[in-house]
LOMILUM-507169 format. One line per 10 residues: number of its first residue (from 1); for each residue x, y, z of C-alpha. Coordinates in Angstrom, 2 decimals. Layout:
# residues N
NUM) X:Y:Z; ...
This chain:
# residues 409
1) 31.17:-14.81:-0.28; 27.95:-13.04:-1.04; 26.14:-13.52:2.25; 25.00:-10.24:3.75; 24.38:-9.64:7.42; 21.55:-7.31:8.39; 23.20:-6.38:11.68; 25.24:-3.21:11.40; 28.59:-2.47:13.02; 29.29:0.20:15.62
11) 32.72:1.52:16.55; 31.64:4.36:18.80; 27.95:4.06:19.70; 26.46:5.97:22.59; 23.30:4.36:23.94; 21.22:6.14:26.58; 18.46:4.05:28.14; 17.07:4.52:31.64; 20.23:6.22:32.87; 22.59:3.60:31.42
21) 25.06:4.89:28.84; 27.16:2.45:26.88; 29.99:3.37:24.52; 31.39:0.51:22.47; 35.01:0.74:21.31; 36.21:-2.17:19.25; 39.86:-1.12:19.34; 40.15:-1.43:23.09; 37.80:-4.42:23.31; 36.12:-2.61:26.18
31) 32.83:-0.89:26.87; 32.28:2.43:28.61; 29.33:2.65:30.98; 27.95:5.54:32.97; 27.95:4.62:36.64; 27.72:6.65:39.83; 27.84:9.94:37.95; 30.87:9.22:35.77; 32.05:7.22:32.77; 34.15:4.14:33.45
41) 35.76:1.57:31.15; 34.84:-2.07:31.75; 35.51:-5.30:29.90; 32.98:-5.90:27.12; 32.02:-9.23:28.71; 31.82:-7.84:32.26; 28.71:-7.89:34.44; 28.36:-4.08:34.17; 28.40:-4.16:30.36; 26.01:-7.09:30.28
51) 23.57:-5.36:32.63; 23.64:-2.14:30.56; 22.92:-4.14:27.40; 20.06:-5.96:29.15; 18.59:-2.62:30.20; 18.63:-1.48:26.58; 16.88:-4.66:25.44; 14.39:-4.37:28.29; 13.55:-0.78:27.33; 13.07:-1.75:23.67
61) 10.80:-4.60:24.69; 8.77:-2.50:27.12; 8.26:0.38:24.69; 7.31:-1.82:21.71; 3.69:-1.39:20.49; 1.08:-3.59:22.13; -0.77:-4.39:18.90; 0.83:-5.01:15.49; -0.06:-6.34:12.06; 1.71:-9.61:11.31
71) 2.13:-10.52:7.65; 3.08:-14.03:6.51; 6.79:-14.43:5.83; 7.17:-15.78:2.33; 10.97:-15.79:2.14; 12.85:-18.98:1.34; 14.50:-20.50:4.42; 17.17:-23.17:4.79; 18.22:-24.98:7.97; 21.75:-26.40:7.76
81) 21.39:-26.24:3.99; 17.98:-27.95:3.82; 15.02:-25.90:2.44; 12.43:-25.67:5.22; 8.99:-24.02:5.31; 8.05:-22.29:8.55; 4.82:-20.67:9.62; 6.54:-17.36:10.27; 5.42:-13.72:10.22; 6.92:-10.37:9.29
91) 6.31:-7.65:11.86; 7.66:-4.16:11.13; 10.25:-5.58:8.75; 11.50:-8.38:11.04; 10.87:-12.11:10.84; 9.15:-13.67:13.87; 9.24:-17.45:14.44; 7.51:-19.77:16.88; 9.80:-21.00:19.67; 8.54:-24.56:19.47
101) 9.10:-24.74:15.72; 12.75:-23.76:16.14; 13.19:-26.15:19.06; 11.72:-28.91:16.91; 13.87:-28.19:13.86; 17.13:-27.88:15.87; 16.46:-30.97:18.02; 19.49:-33.26:18.05; 21.89:-30.50:16.96; 24.39:-28.29:18.77
111) 21.64:-25.65:19.14; 18.95:-27.92:20.63; 16.85:-26.63:23.53; 13.79:-27.67:25.52; 10.70:-25.46:25.86; 8.45:-25.56:28.91; 5.46:-23.62:30.25; 4.71:-22.64:33.85; 1.07:-21.55:33.99; 1.33:-20.42:37.61
121) 4.16:-18.00:36.85; 2.91:-17.30:33.31; 6.42:-18.03:32.12; 8.21:-19.85:29.30; 11.30:-21.81:30.28; 14.14:-22.58:27.85; 16.83:-25.13:28.70; 19.80:-25.10:26.35; 21.50:-28.33:25.34; 18.47:-30.48:26.22
131) 16.47:-32.42:23.61; 13.08:-31.04:22.69; 10.22:-33.32:23.77; 7.35:-31.48:22.10; 6.32:-31.04:18.50; 6.62:-28.36:15.84; 3.25:-26.66:16.23; 3.40:-24.55:13.08; 4.29:-27.41:10.74; 0.95:-29.16:11.32
141) -1.30:-26.12:11.70; -4.26:-26.23:9.30; -5.47:-22.62:9.68; -4.73:-20.36:6.68; -1.38:-18.56:6.88; -2.66:-15.02:6.32; -2.18:-11.55:7.78; -3.17:-11.49:11.45; -3.25:-9.17:14.43; -0.45:-9.72:16.96
151) -0.65:-8.78:20.65; 2.46:-8.28:22.76; 3.08:-11.29:24.98; 3.08:-10.76:28.74; 4.88:-14.02:29.44; 8.24:-13.93:31.21; 11.03:-15.89:29.47; 13.65:-17.81:31.43; 16.72:-19.38:29.83; 18.54:-21.84:32.07
161) 16.92:-20.19:35.08; 17.84:-16.60:34.17; 15.42:-14.09:32.67; 15.88:-13.62:28.93; 14.82:-10.28:27.47; 12.82:-11.23:24.36; 9.99:-9.39:22.63; 7.18:-11.73:21.63; 3.78:-11.38:19.98; 0.86:-13.77:20.35
171) -0.81:-14.66:17.06; -3.77:-17.05:16.97; -2.86:-18.34:20.44; 0.83:-18.98:19.69; 3.78:-16.76:20.64; 6.32:-15.67:18.04; 9.70:-14.07:18.70; 12.10:-12.06:16.53; 14.33:-14.55:14.71; 17.64:-12.73:15.17
181) 17.02:-12.20:18.87; 16.35:-15.93:19.26; 19.53:-16.73:17.32; 21.60:-14.50:19.62; 19.96:-15.91:22.75; 19.91:-19.62:21.82; 23.17:-19.78:19.91; 22.12:-20.65:16.36; 23.25:-18.73:13.29; 20.99:-16.41:11.27
191) 22.33:-15.08:7.97; 21.00:-13.69:4.70; 21.94:-15.18:1.31; 21.55:-12.20:-1.00; 22.26:-14.25:-4.13; 19.29:-16.58:-3.63; 17.22:-14.24:-1.40; 17.18:-16.86:1.35; 17.23:-16.80:5.16; 20.04:-19.14:6.24
201) 19.75:-20.82:9.67; 22.66:-22.86:11.06; 22.65:-25.03:14.15; 26.38:-24.31:14.56; 26.75:-20.55:14.23; 30.54:-20.85:14.17; 30.56:-23.27:11.24; 31.74:-21.91:7.85; 28.89:-20.51:5.82; 28.14:-22.27:2.53
211) 29.18:-20.42:-0.60; 25.90:-19.37:-2.23; 25.36:-20.39:-5.84; 22.48:-19.01:-7.92; 19.68:-21.50:-8.36; 19.60:-22.84:-11.95; 17.02:-21.35:-14.28; 14.68:-24.12:-15.48; 14.48:-24.79:-19.18; 11.23:-23.59:-20.81
221) 8.73:-26.34:-21.59; 5.80:-26.49:-23.97; 2.34:-26.43:-22.41; -0.26:-28.91:-23.66; -3.63:-27.51:-24.75; -5.43:-29.18:-21.84; -2.79:-28.34:-19.21; -3.29:-25.58:-16.65; -0.73:-22.91:-17.60; -0.70:-21.58:-14.01
231) -0.18:-24.88:-12.18; 3.49:-24.04:-11.49; 2.95:-20.30:-11.03; 4.78:-18.97:-7.99; 3.21:-15.67:-6.90; 6.16:-15.01:-4.60; 8.82:-15.18:-7.30; 10.54:-11.86:-7.94; 10.34:-10.72:-11.55; 13.66:-10.90:-13.38
241) 14.90:-7.56:-14.69; 17.98:-6.77:-16.78; 20.29:-5.54:-14.01; 22.80:-4.21:-16.55; 20.39:-1.35:-17.20; 20.41:-0.24:-13.56; 22.53:2.85:-12.92; 23.62:4.47:-9.70; 22.78:7.93:-8.39; 24.40:10.95:-9.98
251) 26.44:13.34:-7.81; 23.43:15.66:-7.74; 21.19:12.79:-6.62; 23.72:11.79:-3.95; 23.64:15.33:-2.57; 19.86:15.17:-2.58; 20.08:11.87:-0.64; 22.33:13.55:1.94; 19.91:16.44:2.36; 16.90:14.12:2.62
261) 18.63:12.04:5.27; 19.66:15.18:7.18; 16.03:16.33:7.25; 14.97:12.98:8.74; 17.75:13.09:11.36; 17.05:16.69:12.37; 13.32:16.01:12.57; 14.07:13.24:15.08; 16.55:15.46:16.97; 13.98:18.25:17.20
271) 11.46:15.80:18.66; 14.05:14.90:21.33; 14.83:18.57:22.02; 18.32:18.31:20.47; 19.88:21.01:18.27; 20.08:20.19:14.53; 23.14:18.86:12.73; 24.67:20.64:9.75; 26.37:19.04:6.76; 30.09:19.66:6.98
281) 32.19:19.55:3.79; 35.18:17.95:5.50; 33.07:15.24:7.12; 31.23:14.66:3.82; 34.58:14.12:2.10; 35.62:11.79:4.93; 32.34:9.81:4.69; 32.71:9.50:0.91; 36.24:8.18:1.44; 34.97:5.73:4.08
291) 32.11:4.47:1.88; 34.49:3.97:-1.04; 36.90:2.06:1.21; 34.05:-0.15:2.46; 33.28:-1.02:-1.16; 36.95:-1.67:-1.90; 37.47:-4.03:1.04; 34.00:-5.59:0.83; 33.91:-5.80:4.64; 31.47:-3.91:6.88
301) 33.89:-2.66:9.51; 35.05:0.52:11.21; 38.61:-0.38:10.32; 39.75:-0.15:6.71; 42.69:-0.12:4.32; 43.78:3.12:6.04; 43.91:1.51:9.51; 41.59:2.34:12.41; 38.85:4.94:12.69; 41.25:7.16:14.58
311) 43.72:6.87:11.68; 40.94:7.94:9.32; 40.07:10.87:11.58; 43.69:12.02:11.62; 43.79:11.90:7.81; 41.00:14.48:7.77; 42.16:16.48:10.82; 39.14:15.41:12.88; 38.99:14.45:16.54; 36.47:12.57:18.65
321) 34.32:11.40:15.76; 31.47:8.93:15.82; 30.69:6.67:12.87; 27.83:4.64:11.45; 28.43:2.20:8.57; 26.02:0.25:6.39; 25.93:-2.04:3.37; 23.09:-2.69:0.94; 21.31:0.64:1.43; 18.85:1.60:-1.30
331) 17.75:5.18:-0.62; 18.12:7.95:1.94; 14.99:6.95:3.88; 15.82:3.24:3.66; 19.31:3.81:5.10; 18.01:6.20:7.73; 15.37:3.70:8.88; 17.91:0.87:9.09; 20.24:3.01:11.20; 17.29:4.27:13.26
341) 16.19:0.71:14.07; 19.60:0.00:15.63; 19.89:1.52:19.14; 23.60:2.33:18.86; 23.31:3.96:15.46; 20.20:5.84:16.53; 22.07:7.14:19.58; 24.81:8.53:17.33; 22.22:10.40:15.24; 20.59:11.81:18.39
351) 23.79:12.54:20.35; 23.45:16.18:21.54; 27.23:16.60:21.61; 27.52:16.24:17.85; 27.01:19.42:15.81; 28.28:18.38:12.35; 27.70:15.40:10.09; 29.09:13.95:6.88; 27.19:11.39:4.79; 28.84:9.38:2.01
361) 27.75:6.73:-0.51; 29.52:4.27:-2.80; 27.69:2.13:-5.34; 27.58:-1.57:-4.50; 25.50:-3.57:-6.96; 21.99:-3.65:-8.45; 19.46:-6.08:-6.97; 15.82:-7.05:-7.30; 13.99:-7.64:-4.02; 10.44:-7.99:-2.72
371) 9.31:-5.63:0.04; 6.06:-4.81:1.77; 6.51:-1.07:1.34; 8.33:1.38:-0.89; 9.61:4.70:0.40; 8.87:7.67:-1.84; 12.54:8.42:-2.44; 13.24:4.76:-3.23; 10.48:4.71:-5.84; 12.14:7.73:-7.47
381) 15.61:6.12:-7.48; 14.55:2.60:-8.42; 14.94:1.39:-11.98; 11.65:-0.50:-11.77; 8.88:-1.00:-9.17; 5.97:-3.39:-9.74; 3.20:-4.46:-7.38; 2.48:-8.19:-7.02; -1.20:-8.34:-6.09; -1.27:-12.03:-4.97
391) 1.44:-11.41:-2.38; 0.85:-7.76:-1.57; 4.59:-7.15:-2.13; 6.44:-4.65:-4.30; 9.20:-5.96:-6.56; 11.94:-3.35:-6.64; 14.99:-3.24:-8.89; 17.51:-0.66:-7.77; 21.16:0.08:-7.10; 22.43:-0.61:-3.58
401) 25.09:1.37:-1.74; 27.73:1.19:0.92; 27.13:4.19:3.19; 28.80:5.98:6.07; 27.85:8.71:8.51; 30.60:10.56:10.37; 29.79:12.88:13.25; 31.88:15.71:14.69; 31.66:18.20:17.53
């Protein structure tokens, strides 16, 4: 199956927000939290673990910028297999959808929910399992779907009577929320079909995902002299490039990627007053082995063909390691930013206890994608980069990588 999740996996992730420290450990199925001056193990679904996670989300919401630029989301979207057009926006690389549009589209399904507004409390109420009695605001909106300014919403969100920690932005009088956060909170599935470059929404997140099949290429047709040759032009279509010509990074380029990523990490550590990391040959070898194993298994996990992370550490005579894993990375800065945007992975990179790091890459496959920005190092590594003026997007053809970071004391 060629569906790729954007969410990354953490085996040992230390998260430090407002005095709450969480360490996830998938092997034990437990979570470590810092409480009353000491670390304690608790069940991953316990009240202590839930409260620590909520504090992290609350901190991320509270520290988010007040004003943002919201660009129209032009990605293809399906809902339970049906192509659906939403009035959605991309903010800082994430898709934001209107609550009422999702309530409308999921009405009558397992993921249905009602949306209410309490003007006195300035609060939005969500009631799961109840039919939606409103309408899909965005589907009938006549205003042009163009880049807008978004202001952080001050509304409190309640789900079934309990506060839900969700970051929202108000755009043209309507509030939009991050799609993946809404999926996690309201129980619908959000996936990415890399074959067809499509956002896949499912009302039953536990249902088997459809096997993606490439959309058929239409047969060329002759154009009559009096026919508009641009009537079927799709300015959002990504240009087709011969992917067989795309090659991966050389060993020298991989080392340059490691060094570029290390500079970004140490710059962030310096800003936090943390001593810099150094590249360690043993951890580099271990990370290369891990990345290659990720490619071999095709599964983004901290376990592998060798066993658990601790088994991997023993193979390389390491103890107490931390690990970040990633699939679909395109360049050093791209991978760094994706890890940085995940609180657990960011915490590993900033952990003051770690002194050494290894970074490894394994080629995955070449792809062509559309993005709003191109990092300098990605433009250097990419086979081809073109700018699509009607959409304001860059079409990038490049090799993608499985990647691993391993940290040591």
